[in-house]
BAROMAR-535182 format. One record per residue (C-alpha): x, y, z; residue in one letter. Coordinates in steps of 0.5 Angstrom, whole numbers, padded with zeros to 4 digits, always signed. Layout:
N
XYZA
...
END
This chain:
598
+0332+0137+0061M
+0339+0140+0064S
+0342+0141+0057S
+0336+0146+0055S
+0336+0149+0062R
+0344+0150+0061S
+0343+0153+0054D
+0337+0158+0057N
+0342+0161+0062I
+0348+0162+0057K
+0343+0166+0052D
+0341+0170+0058A
+0348+0171+0060V
+0350+0173+0053N
+0344+0178+0052S
+0346+0181+0059D
+0353+0182+0057T
+0351+0185+0050T
+0346+0189+0053S
+0351+0191+0059D
+0358+0190+0058P
+0360+0192+0065L
+0357+0186+0068R
+0362+0180+0068P
+0361+0174+0063S
+0359+0169+0068D
+0353+0174+0071H
+0346+0170+0072V
+0340+0174+0074D
+0336+0171+0080G
+0329+0171+0081D
+0326+0177+0083D
+0321+0174+0088S
+0324+0174+0095I
+0322+0167+0099T
+0322+0168+0107Q
+0323+0162+0111P
+0317+0160+0115R
+0318+0162+0123L
+0314+0157+0126G
+0311+0157+0133F
+0318+0158+0136V
+0320+0164+0131G
+0314+0167+0132W
+0315+0167+0140L
+0322+0170+0139R
+0319+0175+0134W
+0314+0177+0139G
+0319+0177+0145W
+0323+0182+0141R
+0318+0187+0140Q
+0315+0187+0147L
+0322+0188+0150T
+0324+0194+0145S
+0325+0201+0148M
+0320+0203+0144R
+0314+0198+0147T
+0317+0200+0154A
+0315+0207+0153L
+0309+0206+0149I
+0307+0202+0155L
+0309+0207+0160L
+0305+0212+0157L
+0299+0207+0156V
+0299+0206+0164L
+0299+0213+0165A
+0293+0214+0161I
+0290+0208+0164A
+0291+0211+0171A
+0287+0217+0169I
+0280+0214+0171P
+0282+0213+0178G
+0283+0221+0179S
+0276+0222+0175I
+0272+0217+0179F
+0271+0215+0186P
+0275+0209+0188Q
+0272+0204+0193R
+0279+0203+0196M
+0279+0210+0198A
+0272+0213+0198D
+0267+0208+0198P
+0262+0214+0200N
+0264+0218+0194G
+0262+0211+0190V
+0255+0211+0193T
+0254+0218+0192Q
+0256+0217+0185W
+0251+0211+0184E
+0245+0215+0187R
+0246+0221+0182D
+0247+0216+0176N
+0243+0210+0177P
+0243+0208+0170D
+0250+0209+0168L
+0253+0206+0174F
+0252+0199+0172P
+0256+0200+0166V
+0262+0204+0169L
+0262+0199+0175D
+0263+0193+0170A
+0268+0196+0167L
+0272+0197+0173K
+0272+0204+0173L
+0271+0205+0181F
+0276+0200+0182D
+0281+0202+0177V
+0288+0200+0180Y
+0285+0193+0182L
+0282+0192+0175S
+0285+0186+0170P
+0286+0191+0164W
+0290+0195+0169F
+0294+0189+0172S
+0295+0187+0165A
+0298+0193+0162I
+0302+0193+0169Y
+0305+0186+0168L
+0307+0188+0160L
+0311+0194+0162L
+0314+0190+0168F
+0316+0184+0163A
+0318+0190+0157S
+0323+0193+0162L
+0326+0187+0165V
+0327+0185+0157G
+0330+0192+0156C
+0335+0193+0162V
+0338+0186+0162I
+0341+0186+0155P
+0343+0193+0156R
+0347+0191+0163I
+0351+0186+0160R
+0353+0190+0154H
+0355+0196+0159H
+0359+0192+0163A
+0363+0190+0157K
+0364+0197+0155A
+0366+0199+0161L
+0372+0193+0161R
+0374+0195+0154A
+0380+0199+0152R
+0378+0206+0149P
+0379+0206+0142P
+0385+0207+0138R
+0387+0214+0136T
+0384+0215+0129P
+0390+0216+0123A
+0387+0223+0121R
+0384+0227+0127L
+0383+0233+0122Q
+0377+0230+0119R
+0373+0231+0126L
+0370+0237+0126E
+0373+0239+0133D
+0380+0239+0131Y
+0386+0243+0134R
+0393+0243+0132A
+0399+0247+0135V
+0406+0246+0133M
+0412+0247+0139R
+0419+0246+0139D
+0423+0242+0144P
+0427+0246+0149A
+0434+0246+0149G
+0438+0241+0146D
+0432+0236+0147A
+0430+0231+0142D
+0424+0232+0138A
+0422+0225+0139E
+0423+0225+0147A
+0419+0231+0147A
+0413+0229+0143A
+0413+0223+0148S
+0413+0227+0154A
+0408+0232+0151S
+0403+0226+0151V
+0405+0223+0158D
+0403+0230+0160V
+0396+0230+0156A
+0395+0223+0159T
+0396+0226+0167K
+0391+0232+0165Q
+0386+0227+0162L
+0386+0223+0168K
+0385+0229+0172A
+0379+0231+0168L
+0376+0224+0169G
+0377+0220+0163Y
+0379+0213+0162R
+0386+0213+0158V
+0390+0209+0154E
+0396+0210+0150R
+0398+0208+0143Y
+0405+0209+0140D
+0407+0208+0134R
+0414+0210+0131G
+0415+0217+0132R
+0408+0218+0133T
+0405+0218+0140F
+0398+0219+0142S
+0393+0218+0148V
+0386+0216+0147S
+0381+0218+0152A
+0373+0217+0154E
+0368+0219+0159R
+0361+0219+0160G
+0359+0212+0162Y
+0355+0215+0167W
+0350+0217+0162R
+0349+0210+0160E
+0349+0208+0168T
+0344+0213+0169G
+0340+0211+0164N
+0340+0204+0166L
+0339+0206+0174L
+0333+0210+0172F
+0330+0203+0168H
+0332+0199+0174L
+0329+0204+0179A
+0322+0203+0175L
+0323+0196+0175V
+0324+0197+0183G
+0318+0201+0184V
+0313+0196+0180L
+0316+0190+0184V
+0315+0194+0190T
+0308+0196+0189V
+0306+0189+0186G
+0309+0185+0192I
+0308+0191+0197G
+0300+0191+0195G
+0299+0184+0198G
+0301+0186+0205F
+0298+0193+0205S
+0290+0194+0207Y
+0286+0200+0207T
+0279+0201+0211G
+0274+0206+0212Q
+0270+0208+0218R
+0265+0213+0220V
+0266+0215+0227I
+0261+0220+0231V
+0263+0224+0237E
+0263+0220+0243G
+0264+0213+0239E
+0270+0208+0240T
+0273+0204+0234F
+0277+0198+0235A
+0282+0196+0230N
+0278+0189+0228T
+0275+0187+0221L
+0268+0187+0224I
+0269+0194+0226D
+0270+0197+0219Y
+0265+0200+0215D
+0269+0197+0209S
+0276+0194+0208M
+0280+0192+0202N
+0286+0188+0204R
+0292+0185+0200G
+0292+0177+0199R
+0297+0176+0204F
+0294+0180+0210V
+0291+0175+0215G
+0285+0176+0220D
+0290+0177+0225D
+0295+0182+0222A
+0291+0188+0225L
+0295+0191+0230A
+0291+0191+0237P
+0288+0198+0239Y
+0282+0203+0240S
+0280+0210+0238M
+0275+0214+0241R
+0273+0221+0237L
+0272+0226+0243D
+0270+0232+0238S
+0271+0234+0231F
+0273+0242+0231D
+0272+0246+0225V
+0272+0253+0224T
+0268+0257+0219Y
+0269+0264+0216Q
+0264+0269+0220P
+0257+0270+0217Y
+0256+0276+0213G
+0264+0277+0212E
+0267+0276+0205P
+0267+0268+0204G
+0262+0267+0209S
+0261+0260+0211G
+0268+0257+0208Q
+0271+0252+0212A
+0278+0253+0215G
+0281+0248+0219D
+0279+0241+0221F
+0281+0237+0227S
+0278+0230+0229A
+0281+0230+0236N
+0281+0223+0238V
+0284+0218+0244T
+0288+0212+0243V
+0289+0206+0247Q
+0295+0202+0245E
+0298+0197+0249N
+0295+0199+0255G
+0297+0206+0254E
+0292+0212+0253E
+0294+0218+0249R
+0291+0224+0245T
+0292+0226+0238G
+0289+0230+0232A
+0287+0227+0225V
+0287+0233+0220K
+0287+0234+0213V
+0294+0232+0210N
+0296+0231+0217E
+0295+0223+0218P
+0296+0220+0225L
+0300+0215+0226A
+0298+0209+0230V
+0302+0203+0231A
+0304+0201+0224D
+0298+0205+0221D
+0296+0212+0218D
+0290+0215+0220V
+0287+0220+0215F
+0281+0224+0215L
+0277+0223+0209L
+0271+0227+0210G
+0266+0230+0216N
+0259+0232+0217G
+0253+0232+0222Y
+0250+0226+0225A
+0243+0228+0228P
+0241+0223+0234T
+0234+0221+0232I
+0229+0217+0236T
+0223+0213+0234V
+0218+0210+0238R
+0212+0206+0236N
+0204+0207+0238A
+0206+0203+0245A
+0211+0209+0246D
+0217+0203+0246E
+0223+0205+0243V
+0224+0202+0236V
+0230+0206+0234F
+0235+0211+0237T
+0242+0213+0234G
+0246+0218+0231S
+0245+0218+0224V
+0251+0220+0219P
+0248+0225+0214F
+0252+0226+0207L
+0253+0233+0206P
+0251+0236+0199Q
+0254+0243+0199D
+0259+0247+0202N
+0253+0250+0207N
+0253+0243+0210M
+0246+0241+0207F
+0246+0234+0208S
+0242+0228+0207L
+0241+0222+0211G
+0237+0215+0211I
+0233+0212+0217V
+0231+0205+0217K
+0226+0202+0222V
+0226+0194+0221T
+0223+0192+0227D
+0217+0194+0232G
+0213+0197+0227M
+0207+0194+0224P
+0211+0195+0217E
+0218+0197+0216Q
+0219+0204+0216L
+0224+0208+0212G
+0225+0215+0213I
+0229+0220+0208R
+0231+0226+0212A
+0234+0233+0210L
+0238+0237+0215F
+0240+0244+0215Y
+0245+0247+0220P
+0242+0254+0219T
+0235+0254+0216A
+0233+0259+0211A
+0226+0260+0208T
+0226+0263+0201G
+0220+0267+0198A
+0217+0261+0195D
+0217+0257+0201G
+0223+0252+0200T
+0228+0251+0205I
+0236+0252+0204A
+0242+0252+0209S
+0245+0259+0209A
+0251+0257+0213Y
+0255+0251+0215G
+0255+0252+0222D
+0250+0251+0227L
+0245+0257+0228V
+0238+0255+0226N
+0239+0247+0225P
+0232+0244+0222L
+0231+0237+0220L
+0225+0235+0215T
+0223+0228+0214L
+0219+0224+0209D
+0216+0217+0212V
+0215+0211+0208F
+0212+0205+0210E
+0213+0198+0207G
+0218+0193+0205D
+0226+0195+0206L
+0228+0189+0202G
+0233+0188+0208V
+0231+0181+0209N
+0233+0179+0201E
+0240+0177+0203G
+0242+0183+0198V
+0247+0188+0201P
+0244+0195+0202R
+0247+0201+0203S
+0245+0205+0209V
+0246+0212+0205Y
+0240+0209+0200V
+0233+0208+0201L
+0230+0204+0195D
+0223+0206+0195T
+0220+0201+0190T
+0216+0197+0195E
+0215+0203+0200L
+0209+0207+0200T
+0210+0215+0202Q
+0206+0217+0208L
+0209+0224+0208T
+0212+0229+0203G
+0211+0234+0198R
+0211+0229+0192A
+0204+0226+0195I
+0201+0233+0197G
+0203+0232+0205E
+0207+0236+0209K
+0214+0234+0211S
+0215+0233+0218I
+0220+0239+0221E
+0224+0238+0227L
+0229+0242+0231S
+0233+0240+0236P
+0229+0237+0242G
+0223+0237+0239K
+0218+0231+0238T
+0213+0230+0232A
+0207+0225+0231D
+0208+0220+0226L
+0203+0219+0220P
+0197+0214+0221N
+0198+0214+0229G
+0205+0209+0228L
+0208+0213+0234G
+0213+0219+0235T
+0220+0221+0232I
+0224+0226+0236T
+0230+0230+0234F
+0235+0229+0240E
+0238+0235+0243D
+0246+0233+0244D
+0248+0239+0247S
+0252+0238+0254P
+0249+0239+0260E
+0248+0247+0262G
+0249+0249+0255A
+0244+0255+0253T
+0246+0255+0245D
+0245+0251+0239V
+0252+0250+0237S
+0253+0244+0240Q
+0246+0241+0239S
+0248+0236+0234V
+0254+0231+0234K
+0259+0231+0228R
+0262+0225+0225F
+0269+0224+0222A
+0270+0219+0216S
+0277+0216+0217L
+0281+0212+0213Q
+0286+0207+0216I
+0292+0205+0211H
+0298+0201+0212R
+0303+0200+0207D
+0310+0198+0209D
+0313+0199+0202S
+0312+0206+0202G
+0319+0208+0204P
+0322+0203+0199L
+0318+0206+0193V
+0320+0213+0195L
+0327+0210+0195G
+0326+0207+0188F
+0323+0214+0186A
+0329+0218+0188L
+0334+0213+0185L
+0330+0214+0178A
+0330+0221+0179L
+0338+0221+0180A
+0339+0216+0174G
+0335+0221+0170L
+0339+0227+0172M
+0345+0223+0170L
+0342+0221+0163A
+0340+0228+0161L
+0346+0232+0164F
+0353+0227+0163V
+0356+0228+0156P
+0359+0222+0153R
+0366+0224+0150R
+0372+0221+0146R
+0378+0225+0146V
+0385+0224+0143W
+0391+0228+0144V
+0397+0226+0138K
+0404+0228+0138A
+0408+0227+0132T
+0416+0228+0132A
+0418+0232+0126E
+0424+0235+0124A
+0426+0239+0130G
+0419+0240+0132A
+0413+0237+0135V
+0406+0237+0132N
+0401+0237+0137L
+0394+0235+0135E
+0387+0235+0139Y
+0380+0232+0137A
+0374+0230+0140A
+0368+0227+0138L
+0361+0226+0142A
+0356+0221+0142R
+0349+0225+0141G
+0348+0232+0142E
+0354+0236+0146D
+0354+0244+0145P
+0360+0245+0149T
+0364+0240+0146L
+0368+0245+0142A
+0369+0249+0148A
+0372+0243+0152A
+0377+0242+0146V
+0379+0249+0147D
+0380+0248+0155D
+0384+0242+0153L
+0389+0245+0149V
+0389+0251+0154A
+0391+0247+0160G
+0395+0242+0156H
+0399+0248+0154T
+0400+0251+0161R
+0402+0244+0163L
+0407+0244+0158L
+0410+0250+0159D
+0411+0249+0167A
+0414+0242+0165A
+0419+0245+0160G
+0420+0239+0155G
+0418+0244+0150T
+0417+0251+0148K
+0412+0255+0144A
+0414+0256+0137R
+0419+0261+0136D
+0416+0267+0132T
+0423+0269+0129E
+0424+0262+0126R
+0418+0263+0122E
+0420+0270+0120A
+0426+0268+0117E
+0423+0264+0112G
+0421+0257+0115E
+0414+0255+0113P
+0409+0255+0119A
+0406+0248+0121P
+0399+0247+0117S
+0393+0244+0120D
+0395+0238+0116E
+0399+0233+0120P
+0406+0231+0116Q
+0409+0224+0115P
+0415+0222+0120P
+0421+0224+0117A
+0424+0217+0117S
+0417+0215+0113D
+0419+0220+0107S
+0419+0216+0101P
+0426+0215+0098K
+0428+0217+0091V
+0433+0214+0086D
END
């Protein structure tokens, strides 16, 4: 068996040798197929980790995270705009369950967004840590040895100088490199001398701040991710709708909605209260260009904190600081005060109901739910017009956002409101599935119409409903007849300053990485027969359009310093005119190393 195999090999060698005489006699062709070793479980894990921690993967994940955040700016988010989510659900009842299942109304709390977030964090850490180690090693390393043939570099200059007076050429060459060393140090280079025989040189490099800035940028990104991740566990965001004259206490039970981090306990809220004294808004006067356009908004509040009382205002983009919280103004609207009495003239409902604005002229929608005191539960869908105007077809619309001709229209429903089924119901939505409509155009009955201070009878002798006039005592116009509400967001996030600091750090690192050039520069002085041959060269890592100019500046500066030092002088042009050849760009070998001829 082995003899046959040996013969086959010899035949192959002989045939290869005869066909290709350049091959050695003992050459044996191998098998063309390549068999890779099995990675195994640990090998696949190592391969996956290397793929995850590559810079390309980190950039892709950063782009994916930016794309994943887009739905958060398209769809209202529960933690920032719960009323907007409710409105979106009412406008899109069929599509809402699908999008809600995809967590598009809770983008930043969704599992898929968190997965991208964590993968990006792991990728950045895996990228940065090895690069820090290599960068630290590079900072401790000496600048590289001067190349033997600098003239091969693109940015190369050569100057020939003569020793001054009776100075020795070798000493003048060494002194010239000493001057260059000090010059390069003053320019911020790290320098290292490399002398050999009659050749003296200095190797210099700078631009390590470029890689430092790159690492600083990535470390700052990691800092942002960690700060946001941990800081989110100690932050909370709550919303509360407050009507003029009402008081809000900073307790969990007094919030309309609350999103808090996992580390926020029930006793973490600062003890204070806040009363909405008035809500001021200015409108462009009726009849002028831009009529009805709202200008400035101001929620004027009185805050009680630590036994002290103070006043303040919450405006758009001007939050009010209370304790450790920031109070933001999210929205506003009208809150008509409605009173419902039963057939026995007993008050079964009274209160100022916030109406959600539907257009720029503050046409608003509100829901009243009467759960007790009536033969059956009542649901009232009400429309409010601050300045009611009737069209030619009899339809009513609001022509102006301020109170000029306030009007309230109401459609009454009777039946089961579904509030006793244990399922949470929005106060801004009326489910008419189990209700019977008593008034409204849909059944051919006229809706109830009320102006401030007026009362109307409910259908079927159920009682009465009153649109209360909230004007201050002695007021003669309707401009204050309806209360306003402010939608406030109370937010606490102590990680904000840290996130800002890391963001500024990332910006500084990015500027360093973009604008600091990475360069290596060499200056070589060779002592020749009665002259000093100076060579200058530079090499950039990456694109550096200013490298040639930097070499020219180096040569010019070195020449000025040499003239001031006096060790050498510029090449004597008369000496060249007498027949001595001018120095070429090619460096000449030292005289002592010239070959001897027998």
